[in-house]
ROTI-761852 format. One record per atom (N, C-alpha, C): x, y negated, z; atom name; residue number from 1. Coordinates in Angstrom, 2 decimals. Each point is the difference from the previous one (the first is absolute). Layout:
{px = X, py = Y, pz = Z, site = CA, pos = NUM}
...
REM end
This chain:
{px = -22.12, py = -32.77, pz = -16.93, site = N, pos = 1}
{px = 0.57, py = -1.28, pz = 0.38, site = CA, pos = 1}
{px = 1.41, py = 0.23, pz = 0.55, site = C, pos = 1}
{px = 0.91, py = -0.88, pz = -0.34, site = N, pos = 2}
{px = 1.38, py = 0.13, pz = 0.42, site = CA, pos = 2}
{px = 0.12, py = -0.30, pz = 1.49, site = C, pos = 2}
{px = 0.72, py = 0.85, pz = 0.69, site = N, pos = 3}
{px = 0.29, py = -0.21, pz = 1.41, site = CA, pos = 3}
{px = 1.50, py = 0.10, pz = 0.23, site = C, pos = 3}
{px = 0.52, py = -0.90, pz = 0.81, site = N, pos = 4}
{px = 1.40, py = -0.02, pz = 0.35, site = CA, pos = 4}
{px = 0.11, py = -0.02, pz = 1.52, site = C, pos = 4}
{px = 0.81, py = 0.87, pz = 0.54, site = N, pos = 5}
{px = 0.16, py = 0.09, pz = 1.44, site = CA, pos = 5}
{px = 1.48, py = -0.02, pz = 0.34, site = C, pos = 5}
{px = 0.41, py = -1.03, pz = 0.74, site = N, pos = 6}
{px = 1.40, py = -0.14, pz = 0.41, site = CA, pos = 6}
{px = 0.24, py = 0.69, pz = 1.33, site = C, pos = 6}
{px = 1.23, py = 0.42, pz = 0.20, site = N, pos = 7}
{px = 0.41, py = 0.57, pz = 1.27, site = CA, pos = 7}
{px = 1.51, py = -0.16, pz = 0.13, site = C, pos = 7}
{px = 0.51, py = 0.25, pz = 1.19, site = N, pos = 8}
{px = 1.43, py = -0.02, pz = 0.23, site = CA, pos = 8}
{px = 0.53, py = -1.23, pz = 0.70, site = C, pos = 8}
{px = -0.85, py = -0.96, pz = 0.26, site = N, pos = 9}
{px = 0.44, py = -1.18, pz = 0.70, site = CA, pos = 9}
{px = 0.31, py = 0.29, pz = 1.45, site = C, pos = 9}
{px = 0.60, py = -0.97, pz = 0.65, site = N, pos = 10}
{px = 0.35, py = 0.15, pz = 1.39, site = CA, pos = 10}
{px = 0.92, py = -1.10, pz = 0.45, site = C, pos = 10}
{px = 0.57, py = 0.19, pz = 1.17, site = N, pos = 11}
{px = 0.93, py = -0.96, pz = 0.57, site = CA, pos = 11}
{px = 1.41, py = 0.53, pz = -0.07, site = C, pos = 11}
{px = 0.92, py = -0.86, pz = -0.40, site = N, pos = 12}
{px = 1.39, py = 0.39, pz = -0.14, site = CA, pos = 12}
{px = 0.88, py = -1.19, pz = 0.33, site = C, pos = 12}
{px = 1.20, py = 0.27, pz = 0.44, site = N, pos = 13}
{px = 0.94, py = -1.07, pz = 0.28, site = CA, pos = 13}
{px = 0.70, py = -0.47, pz = -1.27, site = C, pos = 13}
{px = 0.55, py = -1.18, pz = 0.07, site = N, pos = 14}
{px = 0.74, py = -0.54, pz = -1.12, site = CA, pos = 14}
{px = 1.05, py = 0.99, pz = -0.48, site = C, pos = 14}
{px = 0.05, py = 0.20, pz = -1.30, site = N, pos = 15}
{px = 0.93, py = 0.95, pz = -0.58, site = CA, pos = 15}
{px = -0.56, py = 1.39, pz = -0.19, site = C, pos = 15}
{px = -1.17, py = 0.24, pz = 0.54, site = N, pos = 16}
{px = -0.62, py = 1.31, pz = -0.10, site = CA, pos = 16}
{px = -0.67, py = 0.22, pz = -1.34, site = C, pos = 16}
{px = -0.62, py = 1.17, pz = -0.13, site = N, pos = 17}
{px = -0.63, py = 0.39, pz = -1.25, site = CA, pos = 17}
{px = -1.40, py = 0.54, pz = 0.24, site = C, pos = 17}
{px = -0.84, py = -0.16, pz = -0.99, site = N, pos = 18}
{px = -1.33, py = 0.57, pz = -0.02, site = CA, pos = 18}
{px = -0.32, py = 0.43, pz = -1.42, site = C, pos = 18}
{px = -0.84, py = 1.00, pz = -0.12, site = N, pos = 19}
{px = -0.47, py = 0.44, pz = -1.30, site = CA, pos = 19}
{px = -1.52, py = -0.07, pz = -0.02, site = C, pos = 19}
{px = -0.52, py = -0.87, pz = -0.82, site = N, pos = 20}
{px = -1.44, py = -0.15, pz = -0.14, site = CA, pos = 20}
{px = -0.52, py = 0.88, pz = -1.11, site = C, pos = 20}
{px = -1.21, py = 0.48, pz = 0.17, site = N, pos = 21}
{px = -0.65, py = 0.81, pz = -1.00, site = CA, pos = 21}
{px = -1.34, py = -0.62, pz = -0.38, site = C, pos = 21}
{px = -0.37, py = 0.17, pz = -1.25, site = N, pos = 22}
{px = -1.29, py = -0.45, pz = -0.50, site = CA, pos = 22}
{px = -0.62, py = 1.14, pz = -0.77, site = C, pos = 22}
{px = -1.02, py = 0.60, pz = 0.56, site = N, pos = 23}
{px = -0.69, py = 1.10, pz = -0.64, site = CA, pos = 23}
{px = -1.15, py = -0.54, pz = -0.83, site = C, pos = 23}
{px = 0.00, py = 0.34, pz = -1.27, site = N, pos = 24}
{px = -1.00, py = -0.49, pz = -0.92, site = CA, pos = 24}
{px = -0.97, py = 1.11, pz = -0.38, site = C, pos = 24}
{px = -1.26, py = -0.36, pz = -0.12, site = N, pos = 25}
{px = -1.01, py = 0.95, pz = -0.43, site = CA, pos = 25}
{px = -1.05, py = -0.73, pz = -0.83, site = C, pos = 25}
{px = -0.78, py = 0.75, pz = -0.73, site = N, pos = 26}
{px = -1.06, py = -0.59, pz = -0.79, site = CA, pos = 26}
{px = 0.41, py = -0.42, pz = -1.39, site = C, pos = 26}
{px = 1.24, py = 0.24, pz = -0.38, site = N, pos = 27}
{px = 0.47, py = -0.34, pz = -1.33, site = CA, pos = 27}
{px = -0.23, py = 1.15, pz = -0.97, site = C, pos = 27}
{px = -0.44, py = -0.35, pz = -1.19, site = N, pos = 28}
{px = -0.02, py = 0.97, pz = -1.08, site = CA, pos = 28}
{px = 1.35, py = 0.05, pz = -0.69, site = C, pos = 28}
{px = 0.60, py = -1.17, pz = -0.17, site = N, pos = 29}
{px = 1.33, py = -0.14, pz = -0.58, site = CA, pos = 29}
{px = 0.87, py = -0.84, pz = 0.92, site = C, pos = 29}
{px = 1.29, py = 0.11, pz = -0.17, site = N, pos = 30}
{px = 0.91, py = -0.80, pz = 0.81, site = CA, pos = 30}
{px = -0.23, py = -1.48, pz = -0.27, site = C, pos = 30}
{px = 0.04, py = -0.82, pz = 1.03, site = N, pos = 31}
{px = -0.18, py = -1.44, pz = -0.21, site = CA, pos = 31}
{px = 1.16, py = -0.59, pz = -0.77, site = C, pos = 31}
{px = -0.28, py = -1.07, pz = -0.72, site = N, pos = 32}
{px = 1.04, py = -0.62, pz = -0.78, site = CA, pos = 32}
{px = 1.06, py = -0.66, pz = 0.85, site = C, pos = 32}
{px = -0.42, py = -0.60, pz = 1.11, site = N, pos = 33}
{px = 0.91, py = -0.67, pz = 0.92, site = CA, pos = 33}
{px = -0.37, py = 0.34, pz = 1.44, site = C, pos = 33}
{px = 1.01, py = 0.16, pz = 0.82, site = N, pos = 34}
{px = -0.18, py = 0.12, pz = 1.42, site = CA, pos = 34}
{px = 1.07, py = -0.82, pz = 0.69, site = C, pos = 34}
{px = -0.21, py = -0.24, pz = 1.27, site = N, pos = 35}
{px = 0.99, py = -0.79, pz = 0.71, site = CA, pos = 35}
{px = -0.20, py = 0.02, pz = 1.49, site = C, pos = 35}
{px = 1.01, py = -0.49, pz = 0.68, site = N, pos = 36}
{px = -0.04, py = -0.22, pz = 1.44, site = CA, pos = 36}
{px = 0.01, py = -1.49, pz = 0.27, site = C, pos = 36}
{px = -0.82, py = -0.41, pz = 0.95, site = N, pos = 37}
{px = -0.15, py = -1.39, pz = 0.37, site = CA, pos = 37}
{px = 0.01, py = -0.10, pz = 1.52, site = C, pos = 37}
{px = 0.21, py = -1.18, pz = 0.50, site = N, pos = 38}
{px = 0.00, py = -0.19, pz = 1.44, site = CA, pos = 38}
{px = -0.55, py = -1.36, pz = 0.36, site = C, pos = 38}
{px = -0.52, py = -0.08, pz = 1.21, site = N, pos = 39}
{px = -0.56, py = -1.25, pz = 0.48, site = CA, pos = 39}
{px = 0.29, py = -0.14, pz = 1.49, site = C, pos = 39}
{px = 0.73, py = -1.04, pz = 0.33, site = N, pos = 40}
{px = 0.28, py = -0.33, pz = 1.38, site = CA, pos = 40}
{px = -1.06, py = -0.95, pz = 0.53, site = C, pos = 40}
{px = -0.21, py = -0.03, pz = 1.31, site = N, pos = 41}
{px = -1.02, py = -0.90, pz = 0.56, site = CA, pos = 41}
{px = 0.23, py = -1.45, pz = -0.41, site = C, pos = 41}
{px = -1.05, py = -0.65, pz = -0.46, site = N, pos = 42}
{px = 0.09, py = -1.39, pz = -0.39, site = CA, pos = 42}
{px = 0.64, py = -0.25, pz = -1.34, site = C, pos = 42}
{px = 0.34, py = 1.04, pz = -0.73, site = N, pos = 43}
{px = 0.65, py = -0.15, pz = -1.29, site = CA, pos = 43}
{px = -0.82, py = 0.66, pz = -1.10, site = C, pos = 43}
{px = 0.26, py = -0.43, pz = -1.21, site = N, pos = 44}
{px = -0.67, py = 0.60, pz = -1.16, site = CA, pos = 44}
{px = 0.56, py = 1.38, pz = -0.27, site = C, pos = 44}
{px = -0.83, py = 0.84, pz = -0.57, site = N, pos = 45}
{px = 0.45, py = 1.31, pz = -0.41, site = CA, pos = 45}
{px = 1.01, py = -0.15, pz = -1.13, site = C, pos = 45}
{px = 1.07, py = 0.75, pz = 0.07, site = N, pos = 46}
{px = 1.05, py = -0.11, pz = -0.99, site = CA, pos = 46}
{px = 0.39, py = 1.38, pz = -0.54, site = C, pos = 46}
{px = 0.50, py = 0.00, pz = -1.20, site = N, pos = 47}
{px = 0.44, py = 1.24, pz = -0.60, site = CA, pos = 47}
{px = 1.34, py = 0.45, pz = 0.56, site = C, pos = 47}
{px = 0.20, py = 1.29, pz = 0.03, site = N, pos = 48}
{px = 1.27, py = 0.60, pz = 0.40, site = CA, pos = 48}
{px = 0.66, py = 0.67, pz = -1.19, site = C, pos = 48}
{px = -0.74, py = 0.88, pz = -0.65, site = N, pos = 49}
{px = 0.51, py = 0.71, pz = -1.16, site = CA, pos = 49}
{px = -1.17, py = 0.51, pz = -0.82, site = C, pos = 49}
{px = 0.17, py = 0.03, pz = -1.30, site = N, pos = 50}
{px = -0.99, py = 0.57, pz = -0.89, site = CA, pos = 50}
{px = 0.63, py = 1.12, pz = -0.81, site = C, pos = 50}
{px = -0.84, py = 0.88, pz = -0.51, site = N, pos = 51}
{px = 0.46, py = 1.07, pz = -0.87, site = CA, pos = 51}
{px = -1.09, py = 0.30, pz = -1.01, site = C, pos = 51}
{px = 0.39, py = 0.17, pz = -1.26, site = N, pos = 52}
{px = -0.98, py = 0.39, pz = -0.99, site = CA, pos = 52}
{px = -0.02, py = 1.51, pz = -0.16, site = C, pos = 52}
{px = -0.90, py = 0.47, pz = -0.84, site = N, pos = 53}
{px = -0.18, py = 1.45, pz = -0.12, site = CA, pos = 53}
{px = 1.17, py = 0.68, pz = -0.68, site = C, pos = 53}
{px = 0.92, py = -0.77, pz = -0.55, site = N, pos = 54}
{px = 1.21, py = 0.55, pz = -0.60, site = CA, pos = 54}
{px = 1.18, py = -0.01, pz = 0.96, site = C, pos = 54}
{px = -0.20, py = -0.54, pz = 1.20, site = N, pos = 55}
{px = 1.05, py = -0.03, pz = 0.99, site = CA, pos = 55}
{px = 0.82, py = -1.26, pz = 0.03, site = C, pos = 55}
{px = -0.35, py = -1.00, pz = -0.78, site = N, pos = 56}
{px = 0.72, py = -1.26, pz = 0.00, site = CA, pos = 56}
{px = -0.39, py = -0.80, pz = 1.23, site = C, pos = 56}
{px = 0.98, py = -0.46, pz = 0.74, site = N, pos = 57}
{px = -0.23, py = -0.68, pz = 1.27, site = CA, pos = 57}
{px = 0.42, py = -1.45, pz = -0.04, site = C, pos = 57}
{px = -0.58, py = -0.78, pz = 0.90, site = N, pos = 58}
{px = 0.38, py = -1.39, pz = 0.19, site = CA, pos = 58}
{px = -0.05, py = -0.29, pz = 1.50, site = C, pos = 58}
{px = 1.16, py = -0.26, pz = 0.58, site = N, pos = 59}
{px = 0.11, py = -0.33, pz = 1.41, site = CA, pos = 59}
{px = 0.14, py = -1.49, pz = 0.18, site = C, pos = 59}
{px = -0.60, py = -0.52, pz = 1.06, site = N, pos = 60}
{px = 0.25, py = -1.39, pz = 0.33, site = CA, pos = 60}
{px = 1.39, py = -0.11, pz = 0.62, site = C, pos = 60}
{px = 0.60, py = -1.17, pz = -0.11, site = N, pos = 61}
{px = 1.39, py = -0.17, pz = 0.40, site = CA, pos = 61}
{px = 0.25, py = 0.36, pz = 1.46, site = C, pos = 61}
{px = -0.94, py = -0.26, pz = 0.87, site = N, pos = 62}
{px = 0.22, py = 0.18, pz = 1.42, site = CA, pos = 62}
{px = 0.16, py = 1.46, pz = 0.42, site = C, pos = 62}
{px = -0.41, py = 0.94, pz = -0.85, site = N, pos = 63}
{px = 0.09, py = 1.41, pz = 0.37, site = CA, pos = 63}
{px = 0.92, py = 0.79, pz = -0.91, site = C, pos = 63}
{px = 0.56, py = -0.63, pz = -1.01, site = N, pos = 64}
{px = 0.89, py = 0.71, pz = -0.91, site = CA, pos = 64}
{px = 1.19, py = 0.60, pz = 0.75, site = C, pos = 64}
{px = 0.28, py = 1.24, pz = -0.28, site = N, pos = 65}
{px = 1.09, py = 0.69, pz = 0.65, site = CA, pos = 65}
{px = -0.36, py = 0.62, pz = 1.33, site = C, pos = 65}
{px = -1.17, py = -0.31, pz = 0.52, site = N, pos = 66}
{px = -0.43, py = 0.55, pz = 1.28, site = CA, pos = 66}
{px = -1.23, py = 0.91, pz = -0.12, site = C, pos = 66}
{px = -0.90, py = -0.36, pz = -0.89, site = N, pos = 67}
{px = -1.24, py = 0.77, pz = -0.19, site = CA, pos = 67}
{px = 0.06, py = 0.76, pz = -1.31, site = C, pos = 67}
{px = -0.62, py = 1.16, pz = -0.02, site = N, pos = 68}
{px = -0.06, py = 0.81, pz = -1.20, site = CA, pos = 68}
{px = -1.39, py = 0.59, pz = -0.15, site = C, pos = 68}
{px = -0.60, py = -0.19, pz = -1.16, site = N, pos = 69}
{px = -1.31, py = 0.58, pz = -0.27, site = CA, pos = 69}
{px = 0.19, py = 1.32, pz = -0.74, site = C, pos = 69}
{px = -0.85, py = 0.95, pz = 0.28, site = N, pos = 70}
{px = 0.05, py = 1.28, pz = -0.69, site = CA, pos = 70}
{px = -1.41, py = 0.58, pz = -0.07, site = C, pos = 70}
{px = -0.15, py = 1.02, pz = -0.82, site = N, pos = 71}
{px = -1.30, py = 0.62, pz = -0.21, site = CA, pos = 71}
{px = 0.12, py = 1.52, pz = 0.02, site = C, pos = 71}
{px = -1.02, py = 0.63, pz = 0.52, site = N, pos = 72}
{px = -0.17, py = 1.43, pz = -0.11, site = CA, pos = 72}
{px = -1.30, py = 0.19, pz = -0.76, site = C, pos = 72}
{px = 0.11, py = 0.16, pz = -1.29, site = N, pos = 73}
{px = -1.19, py = 0.06, pz = -0.83, site = CA, pos = 73}
{px = -0.88, py = 1.20, pz = 0.32, site = C, pos = 73}
{px = 0.61, py = 1.11, pz = 0.37, site = N, pos = 74}
{px = -0.77, py = 1.20, pz = 0.32, site = CA, pos = 74}
{px = -0.88, py = -0.22, pz = 1.22, site = C, pos = 74}
{px = 0.45, py = -0.85, pz = 0.91, site = N, pos = 75}
{px = -0.76, py = -0.29, pz = 1.21, site = CA, pos = 75}
{px = -0.76, py = -1.31, pz = -0.07, site = C, pos = 75}
{px = 0.09, py = -0.68, pz = -1.14, site = N, pos = 76}
{px = -0.66, py = -1.29, pz = -0.18, site = CA, pos = 76}
{px = 0.36, py = -0.96, pz = 1.13, site = C, pos = 76}
{px = 1.28, py = -0.05, pz = 0.31, site = N, pos = 77}
{px = 0.46, py = -0.79, pz = 1.12, site = CA, pos = 77}
{px = 1.13, py = -0.93, pz = -0.42, site = C, pos = 77}
{px = -0.09, py = -1.22, pz = 0.46, site = N, pos = 78}
{px = 1.02, py = -1.01, pz = -0.22, site = CA, pos = 78}
{px = 0.72, py = -0.23, pz = 1.32, site = C, pos = 78}
{px = 1.31, py = -0.16, pz = -0.06, site = N, pos = 79}
{px = 0.80, py = -0.18, pz = 1.21, site = CA, pos = 79}
{px = 0.77, py = -1.31, pz = -0.05, site = C, pos = 79}
{px = 0.30, py = -0.50, pz = 1.17, site = N, pos = 80}
{px = 0.90, py = -1.14, pz = 0.12, site = CA, pos = 80}
{px = 1.00, py = 0.32, pz = 1.11, site = C, pos = 80}
{px = 1.23, py = 0.27, pz = -0.39, site = N, pos = 81}
{px = 1.07, py = 0.22, pz = 0.95, site = CA, pos = 81}
{px = 0.59, py = -1.34, pz = 0.37, site = C, pos = 81}
{px = -0.03, py = -0.35, pz = 1.27, site = N, pos = 82}
{px = 0.47, py = -1.28, pz = 0.48, site = CA, pos = 82}
{px = 1.18, py = 0.23, pz = 0.92, site = C, pos = 82}
{px = 1.15, py = -0.50, pz = -0.40, site = N, pos = 83}
{px = 1.22, py = 0.11, pz = 0.79, site = CA, pos = 83}
{px = 0.48, py = -1.38, pz = 0.41, site = C, pos = 83}
{px = 0.89, py = -0.03, pz = 0.97, site = N, pos = 84}
{px = 0.58, py = -1.25, pz = 0.48, site = CA, pos = 84}
{px = -1.07, py = -1.04, pz = 0.30, site = C, pos = 84}
{px = -1.00, py = 0.42, pz = 0.72, site = N, pos = 85}
{px = -1.14, py = -0.87, pz = 0.27, site = CA, pos = 85}
{px = 0.39, py = -1.19, pz = 0.86, site = C, pos = 85}
{px = -0.65, py = -1.11, pz = -0.30, site = N, pos = 86}
{px = 0.23, py = -1.26, pz = 0.69, site = CA, pos = 86}
{px = -1.29, py = -0.48, pz = 0.64, site = C, pos = 86}
{px = 0.09, py = -0.85, pz = 1.02, site = N, pos = 87}
{px = -1.23, py = -0.52, pz = 0.61, site = CA, pos = 87}
{px = -0.92, py = -0.68, pz = -1.01, site = C, pos = 87}
{px = 0.55, py = -0.63, pz = -1.00, site = N, pos = 88}
{px = -0.83, py = -0.65, pz = -1.00, site = CA, pos = 88}
{px = -0.76, py = 0.97, pz = -0.90, site = C, pos = 88}
{px = 0.30, py = 1.29, pz = 0.12, site = N, pos = 89}
{px = -0.78, py = 1.01, pz = -0.71, site = CA, pos = 89}
{px = -1.28, py = 0.36, pz = 0.74, site = C, pos = 89}
{px = -0.16, py = -0.49, pz = 1.21, site = N, pos = 90}
{px = -1.19, py = 0.28, pz = 0.78, site = CA, pos = 90}
{px = -1.25, py = -0.51, pz = -0.72, site = C, pos = 90}
{px = -0.94, py = 0.89, pz = -0.24, site = N, pos = 91}
{px = -1.20, py = -0.35, pz = -0.73, site = CA, pos = 91}
{px = -0.91, py = 1.21, pz = -0.09, site = C, pos = 91}
{px = -1.22, py = -0.24, pz = -0.44, site = N, pos = 92}
{px = -0.87, py = 1.08, pz = -0.40, site = CA, pos = 92}
{px = 0.35, py = 0.32, pz = -1.45, site = C, pos = 92}
{px = 0.29, py = 1.25, pz = -0.27, site = N, pos = 93}
{px = 0.39, py = 0.42, pz = -1.34, site = CA, pos = 93}
{px = -1.16, py = 0.70, pz = -0.69, site = C, pos = 93}
{px = -0.24, py = -0.40, pz = -1.23, site = N, pos = 94}
{px = -1.09, py = 0.53, pz = -0.80, site = CA, pos = 94}
{px = 0.53, py = 0.59, pz = -1.30, site = C, pos = 94}
{px = -0.64, py = 1.03, pz = -0.46, site = N, pos = 95}
{px = 0.23, py = 0.43, pz = -1.37, site = CA, pos = 95}
{px = -1.20, py = -0.43, pz = -0.84, site = C, pos = 95}
{px = 0.24, py = -0.18, pz = -1.26, site = N, pos = 96}
{px = -1.03, py = -0.48, pz = -0.90, site = CA, pos = 96}
{px = 0.18, py = 0.61, pz = -1.38, site = C, pos = 96}
{px = -1.05, py = -0.06, pz = -0.79, site = N, pos = 97}
{px = 0.03, py = 0.56, pz = -1.33, site = CA, pos = 97}
{px = -0.92, py = -0.77, pz = -0.93, site = C, pos = 97}
{px = 0.28, py = 0.12, pz = -1.27, site = N, pos = 98}
{px = -0.89, py = -0.49, pz = -1.03, site = CA, pos = 98}
{px = 0.06, py = 0.95, pz = -1.18, site = C, pos = 98}
{px = -1.03, py = 0.02, pz = -0.79, site = N, pos = 99}
{px = -0.06, py = 0.92, pz = -1.12, site = CA, pos = 99}
{px = 0.87, py = -0.44, pz = -1.16, site = C, pos = 99}
{px = 0.06, py = -1.29, pz = -0.26, site = N, pos = 100}
{px = 0.75, py = -0.49, pz = -1.15, site = CA, pos = 100}
{px = 1.50, py = 0.10, pz = 0.24, site = C, pos = 100}
{px = 0.71, py = 0.31, pz = -1.06, site = N, pos = 101}
{px = 1.44, py = 0.19, pz = 0.09, site = CA, pos = 101}
{px = 0.74, py = -1.24, pz = -0.49, site = C, pos = 101}
{px = 1.28, py = 0.00, pz = 0.22, site = N, pos = 102}
{px = 0.89, py = -1.06, pz = -0.47, site = CA, pos = 102}
{px = 1.39, py = 0.58, pz = -0.10, site = C, pos = 102}
{px = 0.82, py = -0.60, pz = -0.85, site = N, pos = 103}
{px = 1.39, py = 0.45, pz = -0.08, site = CA, pos = 103}
{px = 0.69, py = -0.18, pz = 1.33, site = C, pos = 103}
{px = -0.28, py = -1.11, pz = 0.65, site = N, pos = 104}
{px = 0.44, py = -0.23, pz = 1.37, site = CA, pos = 104}
{px = -1.22, py = -0.48, pz = 0.77, site = C, pos = 104}
{px = -0.42, py = 0.75, pz = 0.99, site = N, pos = 105}
{px = -1.18, py = -0.36, pz = 0.76, site = CA, pos = 105}
{px = 0.27, py = -1.21, pz = 0.87, site = C, pos = 105}
{px = -1.00, py = -0.85, pz = 0.16, site = N, pos = 106}
{px = 0.19, py = -1.20, pz = 0.80, site = CA, pos = 106}
{px = 0.09, py = 0.32, pz = 1.49, site = C, pos = 106}
{px = 0.60, py = -0.91, pz = 0.73, site = N, pos = 107}
{px = 0.04, py = 0.10, pz = 1.45, site = CA, pos = 107}
{px = -0.97, py = -0.98, pz = 0.65, site = C, pos = 107}
{px = -0.86, py = -0.59, pz = -0.79, site = N, pos = 108}
{px = -1.02, py = -0.90, pz = 0.52, site = CA, pos = 108}
{px = -1.19, py = 0.81, pz = 0.52, site = C, pos = 108}
{px = -0.40, py = -0.20, pz = 1.26, site = N, pos = 109}
{px = -1.14, py = 0.75, pz = 0.52, site = CA, pos = 109}
{px = -1.28, py = -0.18, pz = -0.80, site = C, pos = 109}
{px = -0.18, py = -1.18, pz = -0.59, site = N, pos = 110}
{px = -1.22, py = -0.29, pz = -0.74, site = CA, pos = 110}
{px = -0.14, py = 0.85, pz = -1.24, site = C, pos = 110}
{px = 1.06, py = 0.66, pz = -0.42, site = N, pos = 111}
{px = -0.03, py = 0.82, pz = -1.20, site = CA, pos = 111}
{px = -0.54, py = 1.41, pz = 0.25, site = C, pos = 111}
{px = -0.32, py = 0.32, pz = 1.23, site = N, pos = 112}
{px = -0.43, py = 1.34, pz = 0.37, site = CA, pos = 112}
{px = -1.40, py = -0.03, pz = 0.59, site = C, pos = 112}
{px = -0.75, py = 1.04, pz = -0.28, site = N, pos = 113}
{px = -1.39, py = 0.02, pz = 0.44, site = CA, pos = 113}
{px = -0.36, py = 1.16, pz = 0.92, site = C, pos = 113}
{px = 0.89, py = 0.98, pz = 0.15, site = N, pos = 114}
{px = -0.23, py = 1.10, pz = 0.93, site = CA, pos = 114}
{px = 1.02, py = -0.09, pz = 1.11, site = C, pos = 114}
{px = -0.48, py = 0.02, pz = 1.23, site = N, pos = 115}
{px = 0.86, py = -0.21, pz = 1.17, site = CA, pos = 115}
{px = -0.28, py = 1.00, pz = 1.10, site = C, pos = 115}
{px = 1.06, py = 0.39, pz = 0.68, site = N, pos = 116}
{px = -0.16, py = 0.76, pz = 1.21, site = CA, pos = 116}
{px = -0.26, py = -0.92, pz = 1.17, site = C, pos = 116}
{px = -0.18, py = 0.59, pz = 1.18, site = N, pos = 117}
{px = -0.30, py = -0.79, pz = 1.19, site = CA, pos = 117}
{px = 1.23, py = -0.43, pz = 0.76, site = C, pos = 117}
{px = 1.15, py = 0.48, pz = -0.37, site = N, pos = 118}
{px = 1.24, py = -0.47, pz = 0.57, site = CA, pos = 118}
{px = 0.54, py = 0.86, pz = 1.13, site = C, pos = 118}
{px = 1.30, py = -0.11, pz = 0.21, site = N, pos = 119}
{px = 0.67, py = 0.64, pz = 1.11, site = CA, pos = 119}
{px = 0.99, py = -1.00, pz = 0.59, site = C, pos = 119}
{px = 0.01, py = -0.13, pz = 1.30, site = N, pos = 120}
{px = 0.78, py = -1.03, pz = 0.66, site = CA, pos = 120}
{px = 1.46, py = 0.41, pz = 0.14, site = C, pos = 120}
{px = 0.88, py = -0.91, pz = -0.34, site = N, pos = 121}
{px = 1.43, py = 0.16, pz = 0.21, site = CA, pos = 121}
{px = 0.48, py = -1.12, pz = 0.90, site = C, pos = 121}
{px = 0.63, py = 0.37, pz = 1.10, site = N, pos = 122}
{px = 0.51, py = -0.98, pz = 0.94, site = CA, pos = 122}
{px = 1.48, py = 0.26, pz = 0.22, site = C, pos = 122}
{px = 0.81, py = -1.01, pz = -0.23, site = N, pos = 123}
{px = 1.45, py = 0.11, pz = 0.16, site = CA, pos = 123}
{px = 0.42, py = -0.97, pz = 1.10, site = C, pos = 123}
{px = 0.56, py = 0.54, pz = 1.05, site = N, pos = 124}
{px = 0.43, py = -0.82, pz = 1.12, site = CA, pos = 124}
{px = 1.50, py = -0.23, pz = -0.06, site = C, pos = 124}
{px = 0.42, py = -1.13, pz = 0.53, site = N, pos = 125}
{px = 1.42, py = -0.33, pz = 0.03, site = CA, pos = 125}
{px = 0.65, py = 0.42, pz = 1.30, site = C, pos = 125}
REM end
């Protein structure tokens, strides 16, 4: 069974940086799509960035130029480098995966069926 474990969250001031990690296990083959998502209190879970198994990415407008997704295939780990953090980035961050691939993976949470338990990111002003 696929397991995803996030780490790297914490508290940072506005303008600071964090690097999140998502360690994946239980896969026989690389998932077709993976992504980072976030959910703030009282709000719906939203996509941050997706990546397919070929490395094609799709960032939501609010994080373009600030966040970067990367992979270490040898370690089965997905990363999210977050720079220039803003208070509105405060949320629980999740990584997710699905087996099916796409030329451009969706950023809709409903499109993914494997989820980690999340890591909290708090950005203070």
